[in-house]
N, C-alpha and C positions, 0 to 999 in steps of 0.2 A: 504494500500500500504506500502511496506517496503522501507523506504527512507533513503539513505545514505547522511548525511549532512557532507560535507567537509568544515571545518573551519580553516582559516589560519590568525591568528593575535597573536602576542606575549604578548599583554598587556591586563590583565584581567579586567581592569576598563575603557577600551576604548569604544568609540561609537560603533565600530565594535563588541566588546564583548557583548554589550547590544543588538545589532541586532541579534547576534548568539543565545543568550539565548531566545529571543522572537521567533525566527524562530523555534527552537526546541520545545518550549512550545506550540506554535500555531499548529504545525504539530501533536504533541502528543494529544492535546485537540481535534483535528479534527479526531481522531481515527486511525491515521497512526502509524506504528511501526517505530521508529526513531533510526537509528544507528548513534550516534553523534561522528564523528571522528574529534576531536580537534588535529590537527597535531602537534602543539607545546606542548600541554599537554601530548600527547602520545610519545613525543620525536622522531617523525619520522625523519629519516636521509634522506635528499633530495639528497645526493651525489650518483651519479651513480658510482659504483666501476669499476675498470679495469676489473675484472672478469665478472661483469654483462654486460659490453659493449662487451667483447669478446664473451660471450655466448648469446648475445641479441636475436638471431634468433633461439636458441635452446629451446626445451621444458623445462620448469622449473618445479621443484618438490616442495613437502611440506617442504623441508629443506631450500628453498630459503628464504632470509630475508624478502622479501615483500609478501610471500605467504598468511599471514593473511589478508593483505590489498586486495590482488587479490580476496580472498574468499569473503570478505565483498562487494566488487564491484560487483561480480557475483551474490551475493544474493539479491542485490538491484533491486527494480522495478523503482525507480526514484532517481535522484541526485539533491541535492541542494547545491550550493557552496556559501560560505560566506567569503568574503575577501576584503581587500583594494587594490586599484591599486597604485603601487609604481613605479615611473619612467616609466610610461606607460606600465607596465607589471604586472604579477602575483608576489606575494611574492615568494622568492626563494623556500621556503618549499613546496608551492603548485605546482610550476613548476617542482620541483623534484619528487613530487607525480606522475605527468603525465609521466615524463621521466622513472620512475622506475616501475610503476604499470600498465600503459596502454601499455602493451607488445604485441608482436606478439602472437597469440593464445589466447589473452585475449580481447583486444579491436579491433583487426583486424587479418586477416589471409593473408598470401602471397600465391596467387595461380597463377602459371605461371608468377611470377614476378610482379603481380598486387595486389594492396591492396584491400581486401574485408572487410568492417566493420563487426564486429561480436558481438558487445555489445548490442544485440537486447533485452536483459532483461531490459534495461533502456528504459522506455516508456515515460518519462517526465523529463525535466531539467529546473531548475531555478538557475540563478546566481544573488546574491545580493551583490552589491559592492559600494564602495565609491571612489571618485577621489578628490585629493586636488585641482586640477585646474578645469577650466571650460570645458564644453562640446566642445566649439569651439576649445580650445587648444588640446583636445583629438582628435578631427577630423583632425586638422592640422598634428598630429603625426600618423594618420592612425588608432588610437584606437585599437591597437593589442589585448587587452584582450576581447573586444567585438567581434572582428572577430574570435578569437580562440574559444569562446563559441558558437557563432551563426553559424560558418562554420565548424571548425574542429570537435568540440565535437558533433554537430548535425549530421555530416557525419559518426560518429562512432557508434551511438546508433540506436535503432529501426527506420527504415525509417518512416518519417512522424511524429515522436515524437515532441510534442510542446516544444519549447525552449523559456524561458522568460529571458530577461536581464534587471534587475531592478537596476538602477544606480542613485546615488546621486552625482552630480558634485559640484565643488566649496566648498568643505568642509573647505578649509582654510578661507572662508568668511561666514561660516554657523552661524546660530543663534539658540537659543533654539526652536524658532518657526519652522525654516526650518528642524531641526532635528526631531522634533515631527511629522511634516507632512510626512517626509520620513518614520519614524517608522510606522505611521498609514497606509501608502501605502503598505509597506511590510507586515504588519499584515493582511491586507485585502487579499493580494495575497496568503499568506500562509493559511489563512482560506478557500480560494477557491481552494487550491491545491488538 
């Protein structure tokens, strides 16, 4: 399977960086082709420009700044996201990726004013994430990242595609033992991907 790994964390020696490296390694060892998209390392610009917004519903061409990312997304059979949850949301760089790359004609089509999902090349999704606070606090806030993955992203890809949301909560209180346990859980999920 050709898997696009979207990684969003700016610190190369963070726990999230370790998760990212392990995800890529386990998927590659499992025989998958991995397109490792480290948004920070690639210098992805998350800002939607004025021109992009004005032309949002127009067909985009190869000269578009995000055309290489659109191509990578359309080549993928599966999507694995690796990111921390900050302020109950995606890191800005990942949110910007969705804003700039999940375009009309790419992830959906407008037919008679109605949205029709069209990213049917994506047959499987997994999100691996960490939260500073507890699951209870995330629930109180409505857990927007979980909903965006489990609802919005699921509605965009191939109907019936499995979507896994693998989260570690309370990272602010984590120990070596809890971090090792989460790494083992993620490793097992990637091995079975």
